[in-house]
C-alpha positions as CSV (number, residue, x, y, z in Angstrom):
1,M,16.1,23.4,-89.3
2,Q,14.4,23.5,-85.9
3,F,15.7,21.4,-83.1
4,P,13.4,18.3,-82.8
5,I,12.8,18.9,-79.1
6,L,9.7,16.8,-78.8
7,S,11.3,13.8,-80.4
8,V,14.2,14.1,-78.1
9,I,11.8,14.3,-75.1
10,V,9.9,11.2,-76.3
11,F,13.0,9.0,-76.9
12,I,15.3,10.1,-74.2
13,P,13.7,7.7,-71.7
14,I,13.7,4.6,-73.8
15,L,17.3,5.2,-75.1
16,S,18.4,5.8,-71.6
17,G,16.7,2.5,-70.5
18,L,18.6,0.6,-73.2
19,L,21.9,2.3,-72.0
20,I,21.0,1.2,-68.4
21,L,20.5,-2.4,-69.7
22,L,24.1,-2.4,-71.0
23,L,25.5,-1.7,-67.5
24,P,26.3,-4.7,-65.3
25,G,23.6,-5.4,-62.8
26,H,25.9,-5.1,-59.8
27,R,26.9,-1.5,-60.6
28,K,23.8,-0.1,-58.9
29,D,25.2,3.3,-58.2
30,E,26.1,3.9,-61.9
31,I,22.6,2.7,-62.9
32,R,21.0,5.2,-60.5
33,V,23.2,8.1,-61.8
34,V,22.3,7.3,-65.4
35,A,18.6,7.2,-64.5
36,L,18.8,10.5,-62.6
37,A,20.7,12.2,-65.5
38,A,18.1,10.9,-68.1
39,S,15.2,12.1,-66.0
40,L,16.7,15.5,-65.4
41,A,17.3,15.9,-69.1
42,A,13.7,14.9,-69.9
43,L,12.5,17.4,-67.2
44,G,14.7,20.2,-68.5
45,L,13.6,19.8,-72.1
46,S,9.9,19.5,-71.0
47,A,10.2,22.7,-69.1
48,W,11.9,24.4,-72.1
49,A,9.2,23.3,-74.4
50,Y,6.5,24.5,-72.0
51,F,7.9,27.9,-71.4
52,A,9.0,28.4,-75.0
53,Y,5.5,27.9,-76.3
54,D,4.2,31.2,-77.7
55,I,0.6,31.8,-76.5
56,N,0.2,34.7,-78.8
57,I,0.6,32.4,-81.9
58,G,-1.3,29.6,-80.4
59,G,-2.1,26.3,-82.2
60,Y,0.4,23.4,-82.4
61,Q,4.0,24.4,-82.1
62,F,7.4,22.5,-82.3
63,V,5.7,20.4,-85.0
64,E,7.6,17.5,-86.6
65,K,6.2,15.3,-89.3
66,Y,7.7,12.4,-91.1
67,E,5.8,10.0,-93.4
68,W,6.2,6.5,-92.1
69,L,3.7,4.4,-94.1
70,P,2.2,6.8,-96.6
71,A,0.2,4.1,-98.3
72,L,-1.8,3.6,-95.1
73,G,-1.8,7.3,-94.2
74,I,0.4,6.7,-91.1
75,S,3.0,9.3,-90.2
76,Y,5.2,10.2,-87.2
77,S,3.7,13.6,-86.4
78,V,4.2,15.4,-83.1
79,G,3.3,18.9,-81.7
80,I,2.2,20.6,-78.5
81,D,-0.6,23.1,-77.8
82,G,-2.1,24.6,-74.7
83,M,-3.8,21.3,-73.7
84,N,-0.9,18.9,-73.9
85,A,2.1,21.1,-73.1
86,P,1.2,21.0,-69.3
87,L,1.0,17.2,-69.5
88,V,4.4,16.9,-71.1
89,L,5.8,19.0,-68.3
90,L,3.9,16.9,-65.7
91,T,5.4,13.7,-67.1
92,G,8.9,15.2,-66.8
93,I,8.2,16.3,-63.2
94,V,6.9,12.9,-62.2
95,M,9.7,11.0,-64.0
96,F,12.4,13.1,-62.2
97,T,10.8,12.9,-58.7
98,G,10.0,9.2,-59.2
99,V,13.7,8.5,-59.8
100,L,14.6,10.4,-56.6
101,I,12.1,8.5,-54.6
102,S,13.3,5.1,-56.1
103,W,17.0,5.7,-55.2
104,G,16.9,3.1,-52.5
105,I,15.5,0.3,-54.7
106,D,18.0,-2.5,-54.4
107,D,16.1,-5.3,-56.2
108,R,17.3,-5.3,-59.8
109,P,17.3,-1.5,-60.2
110,R,18.6,-1.9,-63.8
111,E,15.4,-3.6,-64.9
112,F,13.2,-1.4,-62.8
113,F,14.5,1.8,-64.3
114,T,14.4,0.4,-67.8
115,F,10.7,-0.6,-67.6
116,L,9.9,2.7,-65.9
117,F,11.6,4.6,-68.7
118,I,9.9,2.6,-71.5
119,L,6.6,3.5,-69.7
120,A,7.7,7.2,-69.8
121,T,8.4,7.1,-73.5
122,G,4.9,5.7,-74.2
123,V,3.3,8.5,-72.1
124,F,5.3,11.3,-73.7
125,G,4.4,9.8,-77.1
126,V,0.7,9.8,-76.5
127,F,0.7,13.4,-75.3
128,V,2.5,14.8,-78.3
129,T,1.5,12.6,-81.2
130,Q,-0.8,14.1,-83.9
131,D,-1.4,10.7,-85.6
132,L,-4.1,8.4,-84.5
133,F,-2.2,5.2,-85.3
134,M,0.9,6.4,-83.4
135,L,-1.3,7.4,-80.5
136,F,-2.4,3.7,-80.1
137,F,1.2,2.6,-80.7
138,F,2.5,4.8,-77.8
139,Y,-0.6,4.0,-75.7
140,E,0.2,0.3,-75.7
141,I,3.9,1.0,-74.9
142,A,2.7,2.9,-71.9
143,V,0.4,0.3,-70.6
144,F,2.5,-2.9,-71.0
145,P,5.4,-2.1,-68.6
146,M,2.9,-1.4,-65.8
147,F,2.2,-5.1,-65.6
148,L,5.9,-6.0,-65.1
149,L,6.6,-3.1,-62.7
150,I,3.7,-4.1,-60.5
151,A,4.0,-7.9,-60.8
152,I,7.8,-7.9,-60.0
153,W,8.4,-5.0,-57.7
154,G,4.9,-4.5,-56.2
155,W,3.3,-5.3,-52.9
156,K,3.7,-9.1,-52.5
157,Q,0.2,-9.8,-51.2
158,T,-1.7,-8.5,-54.2
159,R,0.8,-7.7,-56.9
160,E,-0.1,-10.5,-59.4
161,Y,-3.8,-10.0,-59.0
162,A,-3.5,-6.2,-59.3
163,A,-1.2,-6.3,-62.3
164,M,-3.4,-8.7,-64.2
165,K,-6.6,-6.8,-63.4
166,L,-5.1,-3.5,-64.5
167,T,-3.7,-4.9,-67.7
168,L,-7.0,-6.6,-68.7
169,Y,-9.1,-3.6,-68.0
170,L,-6.8,-1.2,-69.9
171,F,-6.3,-3.6,-72.9
172,I,-10.0,-4.3,-73.2
173,G,-10.8,-0.6,-73.1
174,S,-8.1,0.2,-75.7
175,V,-9.6,-2.5,-78.0
176,F,-13.0,-0.7,-77.9
177,S,-11.3,2.6,-78.7
178,L,-9.3,1.0,-81.5
179,V,-12.4,-0.3,-83.1
180,G,-13.9,3.2,-83.0
181,A,-10.7,4.7,-84.4
182,L,-10.7,2.2,-87.3
183,A,-14.3,3.1,-88.0
184,M,-13.3,6.7,-88.3
185,Y,-10.4,5.9,-90.6
186,F,-12.5,3.8,-93.0
187,N,-15.5,6.2,-93.0
188,S,-13.5,9.4,-93.4
189,G,-12.6,8.7,-97.0
190,L,-9.3,10.5,-96.4
191,N,-7.0,7.5,-96.1
192,T,-5.2,9.1,-93.2
193,F,-4.7,8.8,-89.5
194,D,-3.8,12.4,-89.2
195,M,-6.0,13.7,-86.4
196,H,-6.1,17.3,-87.8
197,L,-7.5,16.0,-91.1
198,L,-9.9,13.6,-89.4
199,A,-11.3,16.6,-87.4
200,T,-12.4,18.0,-90.8
201,A,-13.9,14.7,-92.1
202,N,-17.5,15.8,-91.3
203,F,-18.7,12.4,-90.1
204,S,-22.5,12.1,-90.1
205,K,-24.3,12.8,-86.8
206,D,-25.6,9.2,-86.6
207,F,-22.0,7.9,-87.1
208,Q,-20.6,10.1,-84.3
209,I,-23.4,9.3,-81.9
210,F,-22.9,5.6,-82.4
211,W,-19.1,5.5,-82.2
212,F,-18.4,8.1,-79.6
213,P,-19.1,5.8,-76.6
214,F,-16.7,3.2,-78.0
215,V,-13.9,5.8,-78.3
216,F,-14.5,8.0,-75.3
217,F,-15.2,5.3,-72.7
218,G,-12.5,2.9,-74.1
219,F,-9.9,5.6,-73.2
220,A,-11.8,6.8,-70.1
221,V,-11.3,3.4,-68.5
222,L,-7.6,4.4,-68.0
223,G,-9.0,7.8,-66.7
224,G,-10.8,5.9,-64.0
225,I,-14.3,6.7,-64.9
226,F,-17.1,4.9,-63.0
227,P,-18.0,2.0,-63.2
228,F,-14.7,1.0,-64.9
229,H,-12.6,2.4,-62.1
230,N,-12.0,-0.4,-59.7
231,W,-8.8,-1.6,-61.3
232,S,-7.3,1.7,-60.2
233,P,-7.2,1.6,-56.4
234,D,-5.9,-2.0,-56.5
235,G,-3.2,-1.0,-59.0
236,H,-2.2,2.0,-56.9
237,V,-1.9,-0.1,-53.7
238,A,0.1,-2.9,-55.2
239,A,2.5,-0.8,-57.2
240,P,5.9,0.4,-55.8
241,T,6.0,4.0,-54.9
242,A,7.4,5.5,-58.1
243,V,5.1,3.4,-60.2
244,S,2.1,4.6,-58.1
245,M,3.3,8.1,-58.8
246,F,3.4,7.4,-62.5
247,H,0.1,5.5,-62.4
248,A,-2.0,8.1,-60.6
249,G,0.0,11.2,-61.6
250,V,0.4,10.6,-65.3
251,L,-1.2,7.4,-66.7
252,M,-4.8,8.3,-65.6
253,K,-4.2,11.7,-67.3
254,L,-3.2,9.8,-70.4
255,G,-6.6,8.1,-70.5
256,A,-8.5,11.3,-69.9
257,F,-6.4,13.2,-72.5
258,A,-6.9,10.5,-75.2
259,A,-10.7,10.6,-74.4
260,L,-10.6,14.3,-75.1
261,R,-8.3,14.2,-78.1
262,V,-9.9,11.4,-79.9
263,G,-13.5,11.2,-78.6
264,I,-14.6,14.8,-78.0
265,M,-12.4,16.6,-80.6
266,L,-12.9,14.1,-83.5
267,L,-16.6,13.2,-82.7
268,P,-18.0,16.5,-81.4
269,E,-21.6,15.7,-82.2
270,G,-21.3,12.5,-80.3
271,A,-19.9,14.4,-77.3
272,I,-22.8,16.8,-77.3
273,H,-25.3,13.9,-77.5
274,W,-23.7,11.8,-74.8
275,R,-22.5,14.5,-72.4
276,W,-25.5,13.8,-70.0
277,L,-24.1,10.3,-69.5
278,I,-20.6,11.6,-68.9
279,L,-21.9,14.2,-66.4
280,G,-23.8,11.5,-64.5
281,L,-21.0,8.9,-64.3
282,A,-18.4,11.6,-63.5
283,T,-20.6,12.9,-60.6
284,V,-20.7,9.3,-59.2
285,N,-16.9,9.2,-59.5
286,V,-16.5,12.5,-57.6
287,V,-18.9,11.7,-54.7
288,Y,-18.6,7.9,-54.5
289,G,-14.8,8.0,-54.6
290,A,-14.7,10.6,-51.8
291,F,-17.0,8.6,-49.6
292,I,-15.1,5.3,-50.1
293,A,-11.8,7.1,-49.4
294,L,-13.4,8.3,-46.1
295,V,-14.0,4.8,-44.7
296,Q,-10.6,3.2,-45.7
297,T,-8.2,2.1,-43.1
298,D,-5.3,1.4,-45.5
299,F,-3.4,4.7,-46.1
300,K,-2.7,3.9,-49.7
301,Y,-6.3,3.0,-50.5
302,V,-7.4,6.4,-49.2
303,I,-5.2,8.0,-51.7
304,G,-6.2,5.5,-54.4
305,F,-9.9,6.3,-54.1
306,S,-9.2,10.0,-53.7
307,S,-7.5,9.8,-57.1
308,V,-10.7,8.3,-58.6
309,S,-12.7,11.1,-57.0
310,H,-10.5,13.9,-58.4
311,M,-10.3,12.4,-61.8
312,G,-14.1,12.6,-61.9
313,L,-13.7,16.3,-61.8
314,V,-11.6,16.2,-65.0
315,M,-14.4,14.2,-66.7
316,L,-17.0,16.7,-65.3
317,G,-15.0,19.5,-66.9
318,F,-14.9,17.7,-70.2
319,A,-18.6,16.9,-70.2
320,T,-19.6,20.6,-69.8
321,L,-18.1,21.4,-73.3
322,T,-17.8,25.0,-72.0
323,R,-14.7,27.2,-71.9
324,E,-14.7,27.2,-68.1
325,G,-15.1,23.5,-67.7
326,L,-12.5,22.5,-70.3
327,M,-10.0,25.0,-69.0
328,G,-10.5,23.8,-65.4
329,A,-10.2,20.2,-66.5
330,G,-6.9,21.0,-68.3
331,V,-5.4,22.6,-65.2
332,Q,-6.9,19.9,-63.0
333,M,-5.0,17.2,-64.9
334,F,-1.7,18.9,-64.1
335,S,-2.6,19.9,-60.6
336,H,-4.0,16.4,-59.7
337,G,-1.0,14.7,-61.3
338,V,1.5,16.6,-59.1
339,M,-0.7,16.3,-56.0
340,T,-1.1,12.5,-56.3
341,A,2.6,12.0,-57.0
342,L,3.2,13.9,-53.8
343,F,0.6,11.8,-51.9
344,F,2.0,8.5,-53.0
345,A,5.5,9.6,-52.3
346,V,4.4,10.4,-48.7
347,V,2.7,7.0,-48.3
348,G,5.7,5.2,-49.6
349,M,8.0,7.0,-47.1
350,V,5.7,6.3,-44.2
351,Y,5.4,2.6,-45.2
352,D,9.2,2.1,-45.7
353,R,9.8,3.2,-42.1
354,A,6.7,1.9,-40.3
355,H,6.2,-1.3,-42.4
356,T,2.5,-0.8,-42.2
357,R,-0.1,1.2,-44.0
358,N,-2.9,0.5,-41.5
359,I,-4.0,3.9,-40.2
360,P,-4.9,2.9,-36.7
361,E,-1.4,1.6,-36.3
362,L,0.2,4.9,-37.3
363,G,0.6,8.2,-35.5
364,G,3.0,10.9,-34.4
365,F,5.0,11.0,-37.7
366,S,5.3,14.8,-37.8
367,S,7.8,14.6,-35.0
368,R,9.9,12.0,-36.8
369,M,9.4,13.1,-40.4
370,P,8.5,16.8,-40.4
371,W,9.1,17.2,-44.2
372,V,6.7,14.4,-44.9
373,A,4.0,15.9,-42.7
374,I,4.3,19.3,-44.2
375,A,4.2,17.9,-47.8
376,F,1.1,15.9,-47.0
377,I,-0.6,18.9,-45.5
378,V,0.2,20.9,-48.7
379,G,-1.2,18.1,-50.8
380,G,-4.2,17.8,-48.6
381,L,-5.1,21.5,-48.9
382,V,-4.7,21.2,-52.7
383,S,-7.1,18.2,-52.6
384,M,-9.6,20.3,-50.7
385,G,-9.5,23.1,-53.2
386,M,-8.1,25.6,-50.8
387,P,-7.7,29.1,-52.4
388,G,-4.1,30.1,-53.0
389,L,-3.2,26.5,-54.2
390,S,-3.4,24.8,-57.5
391,G,-6.5,22.8,-56.6
392,F,-8.7,25.9,-56.4
393,V,-7.4,27.3,-59.7
394,A,-8.5,24.0,-61.3
395,E,-11.7,23.1,-59.5
396,F,-13.4,26.5,-59.4
397,P,-13.7,26.8,-63.2
398,I,-14.9,23.2,-63.4
399,F,-17.8,24.0,-61.1
400,M,-18.5,27.2,-63.0
401,G,-18.8,25.2,-66.2
402,V,-21.0,22.5,-64.6
403,W,-23.3,25.1,-63.1
404,K,-23.8,26.7,-66.6
405,V,-24.9,23.3,-68.0
406,M,-26.7,21.6,-65.1
407,P,-26.7,23.3,-61.7
408,I,-28.0,20.3,-59.8
409,V,-24.9,18.3,-60.8
410,A,-22.7,21.1,-59.5
411,I,-24.5,21.0,-56.2
412,V,-24.3,17.2,-55.8
413,A,-20.6,17.1,-56.8
414,A,-19.8,19.9,-54.3
415,V,-20.6,17.4,-51.6
416,S,-17.2,15.8,-52.3
417,I,-15.4,19.0,-51.1
418,V,-16.7,18.4,-47.6
419,I,-16.0,14.7,-47.7
420,T,-12.5,15.3,-49.0
421,A,-11.8,17.7,-46.2
422,S,-13.1,15.1,-43.8
423,Y,-10.7,12.3,-44.8
424,I,-7.7,14.6,-45.3
425,I,-8.1,16.1,-41.8
426,R,-8.6,12.5,-40.4
427,I,-5.4,11.3,-42.0
428,I,-3.4,14.4,-40.8
429,G,-4.7,13.8,-37.2
430,L,-4.3,10.1,-37.1
431,V,-1.0,9.6,-39.0
432,F,1.0,12.7,-38.4
433,F,-0.1,14.0,-35.0
434,G,-0.8,12.5,-31.6
435,K,1.4,9.9,-29.9
436,V,3.6,7.4,-31.7
437,P,1.9,4.0,-31.1
438,E,3.8,1.8,-28.7
439,P,4.8,-0.9,-31.2
440,L,6.5,1.8,-33.4
441,E,8.3,3.3,-30.4
442,H,10.7,0.4,-30.6
443,H,11.4,1.0,-34.3
444,H,14.1,3.4,-35.3
445,I,11.9,5.8,-37.4
446,G,14.3,8.3,-38.8
447,D,13.8,11.3,-41.1
448,V,13.7,10.9,-44.9
449,T,16.8,11.3,-47.1
450,A,18.0,14.5,-48.8
451,L,16.8,13.2,-52.1
452,D,13.3,12.5,-50.7
453,K,13.2,16.0,-49.4
454,V,14.2,17.4,-52.8
455,A,11.3,15.5,-54.4
456,L,8.8,16.5,-51.7
457,G,9.9,20.1,-51.8
458,M,9.8,20.3,-55.6
459,L,6.3,18.8,-55.8
460,S,4.9,21.0,-53.0
461,A,6.5,24.2,-54.5
462,I,4.8,23.5,-57.8
463,L,1.4,23.2,-56.2
464,I,1.9,26.4,-54.3
465,A,3.4,28.4,-57.3
466,L,0.5,27.5,-59.5
467,G,-2.0,28.5,-56.9
468,V,-0.3,31.9,-56.2
469,F,0.5,32.5,-59.9
470,P,-2.2,30.9,-62.0
471,A,-1.0,32.9,-65.0
472,L,1.8,30.4,-65.2
473,M,-0.7,27.9,-66.8
474,V,-4.2,29.3,-67.2
475,P,-3.6,31.4,-70.3
476,L,-1.7,28.5,-71.9
477,V,-4.6,26.1,-71.3
478,S,-7.1,28.6,-72.4
479,S,-5.3,28.9,-75.8
480,G,-5.6,25.1,-76.2
481,V,-9.3,25.2,-75.2
482,N,-9.9,27.6,-78.2
483,Y,-9.2,24.9,-80.7
484,V,-11.4,22.4,-78.9
485,L,-14.3,24.9,-78.8
486,S,-13.8,25.6,-82.5
487,L,-14.4,22.0,-83.2
488,L,-17.5,21.9,-81.0
489,G,-18.7,25.1,-82.6
490,G,-18.4,23.4,-86.0
491,A,-20.7,20.7,-84.7
């Protein structure tokens, strides 16, 4: 009997969260150690599953299936392929580095890590599940803790507003997707939520065209697609650092992946019919998000709108329905997840020491926190799509795919590269170089902790390694794209 590695990955966080709840609240060091051990275990197993995946065999591997409610066609079924294996690894990376960054949280760390780990279980579950009902089950588990994490531990000025706004947007979006999923269930005639079987249901073209927008855009709300994106920057800004890392690094990929897995893969005729709309909205995402990031004065809002812009590239890749576009989108989800986790970690470290995120009030931090400055520069170069880093490996195939479908869209979207370079260079110059502003001269701004350096070093190294050795991921993602293309070819 094979070791149920995916189930262990999914349930390690929530079981560890329950264990943390059993510890007395005043034993904060023990709580942090348990959280670190649990996150390290999840990361280790995620890496094991990722590197043990056999590209030569392809398809879904490490499959586990247990009938849960056979009368309704609901089963607990999990597996990974080339598209979701990188996302499982990404979640493990963000979970581990998020715990390192949150080591100094002193306000109820027991509850904080518990909610964070419940969120992680929901994310892992969505990425590996093969059952449509269980996908929604884990999806809601992932969304709900965000409200509490932001409302309790977030930035005091906007946390209640941002938490409620985020929750309402995501729940309303999921309701639309759920309605579409139920329509597929009842019209398939198969009495099952198994997504592999639903992919063979041969829904009529009219059915797919009608229901595709419900399913795709309902999930794409969490992916930050325009015009349903404005919950995202507010949520990023209000959230504590580790939650921002999860929010931008993983949760937005969860929405994009579900849009691909349920919308495009189960309703391929609908995807072909509506791809012009996705191309248009995603292009607005890419360009508009970059322009809005350029004019922000709040450091965290810059990164928040940058995230909206780069998630537009993922949606652009999906909309091409080509091998190049889908492959680039798959790598971009991983690359952007690591990059934004790095960015928000940097913002959190700067804010913790300067007690302001207002860019005109910052400056000279490279002399005080050299690790932070170097990490931001690495992330910035990735964001700009610099060759030799992961951003280039992801973005170049996306633009190739878009050019094959609609060259004018590729040309318009390419404007974002220049704008991204502008705001990244602006931030580097204003925040990390120049003189330290006089009000901050009187603050003792010391370097970051050893744990912070481990997190920054790890995230930066991954971005560099993927850029220098794209074979670490590209062949794997390509194998996952084969299955998506087979479904589209069937259409």
